[in-house]
C-alpha positions, 0 to 999 in steps of 0.5 A, a space after each residue: 530555519 523556517 518552523 516547519 522544515 521538520 514537518 517539510 522533510 517528514 512529508 518528503 520521507 513520507 511521500 518516499 516511502 509512500 512510492 516505495 510500498 505503492 511500487 510494492 503494490 502495482 508490482 504484486 498485482 499486475 502480477 495478479 491481472 493476468 488470473 484475474 482475467 482468466 479466472 476471475 476473482 476464483 483464479 486470483 485466489 486460486 493464484 495467491 494460494 500456489 503462490 503462498 503454497 509453493 515450496 512449503 509442506 504440505 500440513 503446513 499449507 493452512 498457516 501459509 495461505 493465511 499469512 499470505 492473506 494477512 500480508 496482502 493485507 497489511 500492504 493495502 493497509 499501509 498504503 491506505 494510511 500512509 496516503 492519509 498521513 500525507 495529505 495530512 501532512 500538507 494540508 497542515 504545511 499549507 495551513 501554515 503557510 498560509 496558501 489556500 486550500 482548494 474548496 471540493 466541489 
């Protein structure tokens, strides 16, 4: 068994999780696209509010909207963190194998 085997397995798992969370985020953004085209950013905000308060009693609408924004923010942050972790592990594996990295210009 090679020394970098656990890192390779971790990278594969991380890529799978990143793909699933990115697919979820893309479906959410795809749902918001018509609102963005019709009403701009205020249309997106109104759509998020409508979705957040659906089926919620009126006295709890404020907390529902707040939690919707928190959930969307956490998903976006999670995608960014998973992407950065994936790049870090990929570069670490490349340096372990002695493969020269591409130079960014």
